[in-house]
PDB file of N, CA, C and O in Angstrom:
ATOM      1  N   MET A   1       0.843  -1.172   0.000  1.00  0.00           N
ATOM      2  CA  MET A   1       0.000   0.000   0.000  1.00  0.00           C
ATOM      3  C   MET A   1       0.895   1.243   0.000  1.00  0.00           C
ATOM      4  O   MET A   1       1.840   1.338   0.782  1.00  0.00           O
ATOM      5  N   ASP A   2       0.587   2.184  -0.877  1.00  0.00           N
ATOM      6  CA  ASP A   2       1.340   3.424  -0.949  1.00  0.00           C
ATOM      7  C   ASP A   2       0.756   4.457  -0.003  1.00  0.00           C
ATOM      8  O   ASP A   2      -0.410   4.380   0.386  1.00  0.00           O
ATOM      9  N   GLU A   3       1.585   5.422   0.360  1.00  0.00           N
ATOM     10  CA  GLU A   3       1.119   6.504   1.225  1.00  0.00           C
ATOM     11  C   GLU A   3       0.029   7.311   0.533  1.00  0.00           C
ATOM     12  O   GLU A   3      -0.866   7.840   1.193  1.00  0.00           O
ATOM     13  N   GLU A   4       0.098   7.409  -0.785  1.00  0.00           N
ATOM     14  CA  GLU A   4      -0.909   8.149  -1.542  1.00  0.00           C
ATOM     15  C   GLU A   4      -2.301   7.536  -1.380  1.00  0.00           C
ATOM     16  O   GLU A   4      -3.309   8.236  -1.476  1.00  0.00           O
ATOM     17  N   ASP A   5      -2.349   6.240  -1.138  1.00  0.00           N
ATOM     18  CA  ASP A   5      -3.632   5.572  -0.947  1.00  0.00           C
ATOM     19  C   ASP A   5      -4.313   6.014   0.347  1.00  0.00           C
ATOM     20  O   ASP A   5      -5.533   5.912   0.472  1.00  0.00           O
ATOM     21  N   LEU A   6      -3.540   6.497   1.293  1.00  0.00           N
ATOM     22  CA  LEU A   6      -4.080   6.886   2.593  1.00  0.00           C
ATOM     23  C   LEU A   6      -4.517   8.342   2.652  1.00  0.00           C
ATOM     24  O   LEU A   6      -5.347   8.698   3.489  1.00  0.00           O
ATOM     25  N   THR A   7      -3.975   9.195   1.781  1.00  0.00           N
ATOM     26  CA  THR A   7      -4.314  10.612   1.823  1.00  0.00           C
ATOM     27  C   THR A   7      -5.558  10.875   0.981  1.00  0.00           C
ATOM     28  O   THR A   7      -5.699  10.345  -0.122  1.00  0.00           O
ATOM     29  N   PRO A   8      -6.462  11.705   1.517  1.00  0.00           N
ATOM     30  CA  PRO A   8      -7.674  11.992   0.747  1.00  0.00           C
ATOM     31  C   PRO A   8      -7.331  12.790  -0.510  1.00  0.00           C
ATOM     32  O   PRO A   8      -6.510  13.707  -0.471  1.00  0.00           O
ATOM     33  N   GLY A   9      -7.959  12.437  -1.606  1.00  0.00           N
ATOM     34  CA  GLY A   9      -7.713  13.111  -2.873  1.00  0.00           C
ATOM     35  C   GLY A   9      -8.427  14.453  -2.924  1.00  0.00           C
ATOM     36  O   GLY A   9      -9.485  14.640  -2.323  1.00  0.00           O
ATOM     37  N   LYS A  10      -7.833  15.359  -3.640  1.00  0.00           N
ATOM     38  CA  LYS A  10      -8.441  16.675  -3.799  1.00  0.00           C
ATOM     39  C   LYS A  10      -9.379  16.620  -4.997  1.00  0.00           C
ATOM     40  O   LYS A  10      -8.944  16.334  -6.112  1.00  0.00           O
ATOM     41  N   LYS A  11     -10.641  16.888  -4.780  1.00  0.00           N
ATOM     42  CA  LYS A  11     -11.606  16.838  -5.864  1.00  0.00           C
ATOM     43  C   LYS A  11     -11.470  18.095  -6.721  1.00  0.00           C
ATOM     44  O   LYS A  11     -11.366  19.201  -6.191  1.00  0.00           O
ATOM     45  N   PRO A  12     -11.471  17.928  -8.036  1.00  0.00           N
ATOM     46  CA  PRO A  12     -11.376  19.106  -8.906  1.00  0.00           C
ATOM     47  C   PRO A  12     -12.631  19.960  -8.779  1.00  0.00           C
ATOM     48  O   PRO A  12     -13.728  19.458  -8.533  1.00  0.00           O
ATOM     49  N   ALA A  13     -12.441  21.255  -8.951  1.00  0.00           N
ATOM     50  CA  ALA A  13     -13.572  22.176  -8.897  1.00  0.00           C
ATOM     51  C   ALA A  13     -14.472  21.924 -10.102  1.00  0.00           C
ATOM     52  O   ALA A  13     -13.991  21.592 -11.185  1.00  0.00           O
ATOM     53  N   PRO A  14     -15.762  22.081  -9.913  1.00  0.00           N
ATOM     54  CA  PRO A  14     -16.648  21.889 -11.063  1.00  0.00           C
ATOM     55  C   PRO A  14     -16.378  22.966 -12.114  1.00  0.00           C
ATOM     56  O   PRO A  14     -15.986  24.080 -11.767  1.00  0.00           O
ATOM     57  N   PRO A  15     -16.580  22.647 -13.383  1.00  0.00           N
ATOM     58  CA  PRO A  15     -16.323  23.638 -14.431  1.00  0.00           C
ATOM     59  C   PRO A  15     -17.230  24.856 -14.263  1.00  0.00           C
ATOM     60  O   PRO A  15     -18.375  24.752 -13.825  1.00  0.00           O
ATOM     61  N   LYS A  16     -16.688  25.987 -14.620  1.00  0.00           N
ATOM     62  CA  LYS A  16     -17.427  27.241 -14.521  1.00  0.00           C
ATOM     63  C   LYS A  16     -18.524  27.265 -15.581  1.00  0.00           C
ATOM     64  O   LYS A  16     -18.305  26.827 -16.710  1.00  0.00           O
ATOM     65  N   ASP A  17     -19.706  27.774 -15.223  1.00  0.00           N
ATOM     66  CA  ASP A  17     -20.812  27.883 -16.170  1.00  0.00           C
ATOM     67  C   ASP A  17     -20.558  29.090 -17.067  1.00  0.00           C
ATOM     68  O   ASP A  17     -20.781  30.231 -16.664  1.00  0.00           O
ATOM     69  N   LEU A  18     -20.098  28.832 -18.272  1.00  0.00           N
ATOM     70  CA  LEU A  18     -19.724  29.900 -19.190  1.00  0.00           C
ATOM     71  C   LEU A  18     -20.927  30.545 -19.860  1.00  0.00           C
ATOM     72  O   LEU A  18     -20.811  31.626 -20.437  1.00  0.00           O
ATOM     73  N   THR A  19     -22.072  29.897 -19.791  1.00  0.00           N
ATOM     74  CA  THR A  19     -23.261  30.456 -20.441  1.00  0.00           C
ATOM     75  C   THR A  19     -23.727  31.744 -19.779  1.00  0.00           C
ATOM     76  O   THR A  19     -24.443  32.535 -20.394  1.00  0.00           O
ATOM     77  N   LEU A  20     -23.331  31.958 -18.546  1.00  0.00           N
ATOM     78  CA  LEU A  20     -23.753  33.155 -17.817  1.00  0.00           C
ATOM     79  C   LEU A  20     -22.874  34.373 -18.115  1.00  0.00           C
ATOM     80  O   LEU A  20     -23.216  35.490 -17.726  1.00  0.00           O
ATOM     81  N   LEU A  21     -21.749  34.169 -18.798  1.00  0.00           N
ATOM     82  CA  LEU A  21     -20.789  35.239 -19.042  1.00  0.00           C
ATOM     83  C   LEU A  21     -21.004  35.866 -20.409  1.00  0.00           C
ATOM     84  O   LEU A  21     -21.376  35.190 -21.369  1.00  0.00           O
ATOM     85  N   GLY A  22     -20.763  37.177 -20.480  1.00  0.00           N
ATOM     86  CA  GLY A  22     -20.803  37.878 -21.753  1.00  0.00           C
ATOM     87  C   GLY A  22     -19.473  37.734 -22.477  1.00  0.00           C
ATOM     88  O   GLY A  22     -18.528  37.140 -21.958  1.00  0.00           O
ATOM     89  N   ILE A  23     -19.416  38.282 -23.675  1.00  0.00           N
ATOM     90  CA  ILE A  23     -18.209  38.164 -24.493  1.00  0.00           C
ATOM     91  C   ILE A  23     -17.009  38.787 -23.791  1.00  0.00           C
ATOM     92  O   ILE A  23     -15.949  38.165 -23.728  1.00  0.00           O
ATOM     93  N   ALA A  24     -17.149  39.988 -23.268  1.00  0.00           N
ATOM     94  CA  ALA A  24     -16.030  40.658 -22.587  1.00  0.00           C
ATOM     95  C   ALA A  24     -15.578  39.856 -21.373  1.00  0.00           C
ATOM     96  O   ALA A  24     -14.382  39.732 -21.111  1.00  0.00           O
ATOM     97  N   GLU A  25     -16.536  39.315 -20.641  1.00  0.00           N
ATOM     98  CA  GLU A  25     -16.194  38.521 -19.464  1.00  0.00           C
ATOM     99  C   GLU A  25     -15.480  37.229 -19.863  1.00  0.00           C
ATOM    100  O   GLU A  25     -14.550  36.791 -19.185  1.00  0.00           O
ATOM    101  N   LEU A  26     -15.918  36.628 -20.960  1.00  0.00           N
ATOM    102  CA  LEU A  26     -15.248  35.416 -21.447  1.00  0.00           C
ATOM    103  C   LEU A  26     -13.826  35.732 -21.892  1.00  0.00           C
ATOM    104  O   LEU A  26     -12.913  34.942 -21.650  1.00  0.00           O
ATOM    105  N   GLU A  27     -13.629  36.865 -22.531  1.00  0.00           N
ATOM    106  CA  GLU A  27     -12.280  37.260 -22.953  1.00  0.00           C
ATOM    107  C   GLU A  27     -11.379  37.488 -21.754  1.00  0.00           C
ATOM    108  O   GLU A  27     -10.208  37.110 -21.775  1.00  0.00           O
ATOM    109  N   GLU A  28     -11.919  38.105 -20.704  1.00  0.00           N
ATOM    110  CA  GLU A  28     -11.150  38.308 -19.464  1.00  0.00           C
ATOM    111  C   GLU A  28     -10.816  36.958 -18.822  1.00  0.00           C
ATOM    112  O   GLU A  28      -9.710  36.752 -18.323  1.00  0.00           O
ATOM    113  N   TYR A  29     -11.773  36.060 -18.843  1.00  0.00           N
ATOM    114  CA  TYR A  29     -11.579  34.729 -18.274  1.00  0.00           C
ATOM    115  C   TYR A  29     -10.468  33.995 -19.022  1.00  0.00           C
ATOM    116  O   TYR A  29      -9.605  33.374 -18.401  1.00  0.00           O
ATOM    117  N   ILE A  30     -10.488  34.064 -20.335  1.00  0.00           N
ATOM    118  CA  ILE A  30      -9.456  33.431 -21.163  1.00  0.00           C
ATOM    119  C   ILE A  30      -8.094  34.060 -20.890  1.00  0.00           C
ATOM    120  O   ILE A  30      -7.093  33.350 -20.788  1.00  0.00           O
ATOM    121  N   ALA A  31      -8.049  35.376 -20.771  1.00  0.00           N
ATOM    122  CA  ALA A  31      -6.783  36.056 -20.490  1.00  0.00           C
ATOM    123  C   ALA A  31      -6.209  35.589 -19.149  1.00  0.00           C
ATOM    124  O   ALA A  31      -5.002  35.385 -19.022  1.00  0.00           O
ATOM    125  N   GLY A  32      -7.068  35.427 -18.172  1.00  0.00           N
ATOM    126  CA  GLY A  32      -6.622  34.935 -16.869  1.00  0.00           C
ATOM    127  C   GLY A  32      -6.097  33.516 -16.953  1.00  0.00           C
ATOM    128  O   GLY A  32      -5.085  33.185 -16.334  1.00  0.00           O
ATOM    129  N   LEU A  33      -6.784  32.674 -17.719  1.00  0.00           N
ATOM    130  CA  LEU A  33      -6.330  31.292 -17.895  1.00  0.00           C
ATOM    131  C   LEU A  33      -4.990  31.243 -18.620  1.00  0.00           C
ATOM    132  O   LEU A  33      -4.118  30.453 -18.260  1.00  0.00           O
ATOM    133  N   LYS A  34      -4.824  32.079 -19.634  1.00  0.00           N
ATOM    134  CA  LYS A  34      -3.551  32.130 -20.357  1.00  0.00           C
ATOM    135  C   LYS A  34      -2.424  32.570 -19.426  1.00  0.00           C
ATOM    136  O   LYS A  34      -1.302  32.072 -19.525  1.00  0.00           O
ATOM    137  N   GLY A  35      -2.721  33.503 -18.524  1.00  0.00           N
ATOM    138  CA  GLY A  35      -1.729  33.934 -17.542  1.00  0.00           C
ATOM    139  C   GLY A  35      -1.320  32.792 -16.624  1.00  0.00           C
ATOM    140  O   GLY A  35      -0.141  32.641 -16.305  1.00  0.00           O
ATOM    141  N   GLU A  36      -2.286  31.991 -16.199  1.00  0.00           N
ATOM    142  CA  GLU A  36      -1.994  30.843 -15.342  1.00  0.00           C
ATOM    143  C   GLU A  36      -1.193  29.791 -16.098  1.00  0.00           C
ATOM    144  O   GLU A  36      -0.295  29.165 -15.535  1.00  0.00           O
ATOM    145  N   ILE A  37      -1.520  29.598 -17.378  1.00  0.00           N
ATOM    146  CA  ILE A  37      -0.772  28.646 -18.195  1.00  0.00           C
ATOM    147  C   ILE A  37       0.677  29.094 -18.321  1.00  0.00           C
ATOM    148  O   ILE A  37       1.595  28.285 -18.186  1.00  0.00           O
ATOM    149  N   ALA A  38       0.883  30.379 -18.579  1.00  0.00           N
ATOM    150  CA  ALA A  38       2.245  30.908 -18.704  1.00  0.00           C
ATOM    151  C   ALA A  38       3.011  30.738 -17.394  1.00  0.00           C
ATOM    152  O   ALA A  38       4.196  30.406 -17.402  1.00  0.00           O
ATOM    153  N   ARG A  39       2.341  30.962 -16.287  1.00  0.00           N
ATOM    154  CA  ARG A  39       2.974  30.811 -14.981  1.00  0.00           C
ATOM    155  C   ARG A  39       3.362  29.353 -14.734  1.00  0.00           C
ATOM    156  O   ARG A  39       4.449  29.075 -14.227  1.00  0.00           O
ATOM    157  N   ALA A  40       2.477  28.425 -15.090  1.00  0.00           N
ATOM    158  CA  ALA A  40       2.761  27.001 -14.926  1.00  0.00           C
ATOM    159  C   ALA A  40       3.901  26.564 -15.838  1.00  0.00           C
ATOM    160  O   ALA A  40       4.762  25.788 -15.425  1.00  0.00           O
ATOM    161  N   GLU A  41       3.914  27.059 -17.078  1.00  0.00           N
ATOM    162  CA  GLU A  41       4.993  26.710 -18.003  1.00  0.00           C
ATOM    163  C   GLU A  41       6.340  27.245 -17.524  1.00  0.00           C
ATOM    164  O   GLU A  41       7.365  26.586 -17.696  1.00  0.00           O
ATOM    165  N   ALA A  42       6.343  28.427 -16.929  1.00  0.00           N
ATOM    166  CA  ALA A  42       7.577  28.986 -16.389  1.00  0.00           C
ATOM    167  C   ALA A  42       8.082  28.132 -15.225  1.00  0.00           C
ATOM    168  O   ALA A  42       9.286  27.925 -15.079  1.00  0.00           O
ATOM    169  N   GLU A  43       7.171  27.647 -14.410  1.00  0.00           N
ATOM    170  CA  GLU A  43       7.554  26.793 -13.282  1.00  0.00           C
ATOM    171  C   GLU A  43       8.114  25.459 -13.778  1.00  0.00           C
ATOM    172  O   GLU A  43       9.083  24.942 -13.221  1.00  0.00           O
ATOM    173  N   ILE A  44       7.504  24.909 -14.820  1.00  0.00           N
ATOM    174  CA  ILE A  44       8.012  23.669 -15.413  1.00  0.00           C
ATOM    175  C   ILE A  44       9.426  23.886 -15.943  1.00  0.00           C
ATOM    176  O   ILE A  44      10.311  23.063 -15.709  1.00  0.00           O
ATOM    177  N   ALA A  45       9.639  24.987 -16.652  1.00  0.00           N
ATOM    178  CA  ALA A  45      10.966  25.280 -17.204  1.00  0.00           C
ATOM    179  C   ALA A  45      11.994  25.410 -16.088  1.00  0.00           C
ATOM    180  O   ALA A  45      13.117  24.922 -16.217  1.00  0.00           O
ATOM    181  N   GLU A  46      11.624  26.056 -15.010  1.00  0.00           N
ATOM    182  CA  GLU A  46      12.537  26.232 -13.872  1.00  0.00           C
ATOM    183  C   GLU A  46      12.876  24.879 -13.242  1.00  0.00           C
ATOM    184  O   GLU A  46      14.033  24.615 -12.914  1.00  0.00           O
ATOM    185  N   LYS A  47      11.875  24.034 -13.078  1.00  0.00           N
ATOM    186  CA  LYS A  47      12.114  22.722 -12.479  1.00  0.00           C
ATOM    187  C   LYS A  47      12.976  21.851 -13.390  1.00  0.00           C
ATOM    188  O   LYS A  47      13.827  21.102 -12.911  1.00  0.00           O
ATOM    189  N   ARG A  48      12.762  21.947 -14.686  1.00  0.00           N
ATOM    190  CA  ARG A  48      13.591  21.180 -15.617  1.00  0.00           C
ATOM    191  C   ARG A  48      15.038  21.656 -15.568  1.00  0.00           C
ATOM    192  O   ARG A  48      15.966  20.854 -15.671  1.00  0.00           O
ATOM    193  N   LYS A  49      15.225  22.966 -15.412  1.00  0.00           N
ATOM    194  CA  LYS A  49      16.576  23.512 -15.311  1.00  0.00           C
ATOM    195  C   LYS A  49      17.272  22.972 -14.067  1.00  0.00           C
ATOM    196  O   LYS A  49      18.432  22.563 -14.129  1.00  0.00           O
ATOM    197  N   HIS A  50      16.572  22.970 -12.946  1.00  0.00           N
ATOM    198  CA  HIS A  50      17.152  22.439 -11.708  1.00  0.00           C
ATOM    199  C   HIS A  50      17.430  20.953 -11.829  1.00  0.00           C
ATOM    200  O   HIS A  50      18.467  20.468 -11.377  1.00  0.00           O
ATOM    201  N   ARG A  51      16.504  20.233 -12.437  1.00  0.00           N
ATOM    202  CA  ARG A  51      16.673  18.793 -12.612  1.00  0.00           C
ATOM    203  C   ARG A  51      17.865  18.489 -13.507  1.00  0.00           C
ATOM    204  O   ARG A  51      18.635  17.567 -13.238  1.00  0.00           O
ATOM    205  N   GLY A  52      18.016  19.275 -14.580  1.00  0.00           N
ATOM    206  CA  GLY A  52      19.152  19.089 -15.469  1.00  0.00           C
ATOM    207  C   GLY A  52      20.471  19.333 -14.756  1.00  0.00           C
ATOM    208  O   GLY A  52      21.444  18.614 -14.983  1.00  0.00           O
ATOM    209  N   GLY A  53      20.509  20.329 -13.906  1.00  0.00           N
ATOM    210  CA  GLY A  53      21.708  20.589 -13.117  1.00  0.00           C
ATOM    211  C   GLY A  53      22.024  19.467 -12.163  1.00  0.00           C
ATOM    212  O   GLY A  53      23.183  19.085 -12.006  1.00  0.00           O
ATOM    213  N   ALA A  54      20.998  18.934 -11.523  1.00  0.00           N
ATOM    214  CA  ALA A  54      21.200  17.823 -10.591  1.00  0.00           C
ATOM    215  C   ALA A  54      21.667  16.578 -11.329  1.00  0.00           C
ATOM    216  O   ALA A  54      22.559  15.873 -10.857  1.00  0.00           O
ATOM    217  N   GLU A  55      21.071  16.302 -12.485  1.00  0.00           N
ATOM    218  CA  GLU A  55      21.469  15.127 -13.257  1.00  0.00           C
ATOM    219  C   GLU A  55      22.920  15.256 -13.732  1.00  0.00           C
ATOM    220  O   GLU A  55      23.671  14.281 -13.728  1.00  0.00           O
ATOM    221  N   ALA A  56      23.300  16.462 -14.137  1.00  0.00           N
ATOM    222  CA  ALA A  56      24.693  16.679 -14.579  1.00  0.00           C
ATOM    223  C   ALA A  56      25.651  16.473 -13.427  1.00  0.00           C
ATOM    224  O   ALA A  56      26.743  15.941 -13.625  1.00  0.00           O
ATOM    225  N   LEU A  57      25.272  16.878 -12.232  1.00  0.00           N
ATOM    226  CA  LEU A  57      26.124  16.734 -11.060  1.00  0.00           C
ATOM    227  C   LEU A  57      26.338  15.258 -10.718  1.00  0.00           C
ATOM    228  O   LEU A  57      27.453  14.857 -10.384  1.00  0.00           O
ATOM    229  N   PHE A  58      25.293  14.459 -10.797  1.00  0.00           N
ATOM    230  CA  PHE A  58      25.394  13.055 -10.413  1.00  0.00           C
ATOM    231  C   PHE A  58      25.964  12.167 -11.512  1.00  0.00           C
ATOM    232  O   PHE A  58      26.316  11.018 -11.245  1.00  0.00           O
ATOM    233  N   ARG A  59      26.062  12.663 -12.727  1.00  0.00           N
ATOM    234  CA  ARG A  59      26.663  11.869 -13.816  1.00  0.00           C
ATOM    235  C   ARG A  59      28.177  11.810 -13.699  1.00  0.00           C
ATOM    236  O   ARG A  59      28.810  10.930 -14.283  1.00  0.00           O
ATOM    237  N   ARG A  60      28.755  12.722 -12.966  1.00  0.00           N
ATOM    238  CA  ARG A  60      30.212  12.803 -12.888  1.00  0.00           C
ATOM    239  C   ARG A  60      30.808  11.633 -12.233  1.00  0.00           C
ATOM    240  O   ARG A  60      32.029  11.558 -12.093  1.00  0.00           O
TER     241      ARG A  60
END
């Protein structure tokens, strides 16, 4: 049994009801999502950089 089996899982938030939003609000929503995507991609790049450094160190 893994430790992950013992911890309660985080349930994803239900999808936002987009039918209630106007065009401008949808555009703002998309802009916010794109900002979050960019932030996540930057974090991935940073972690890959650190991982690459660690792998290079241990290959020696």
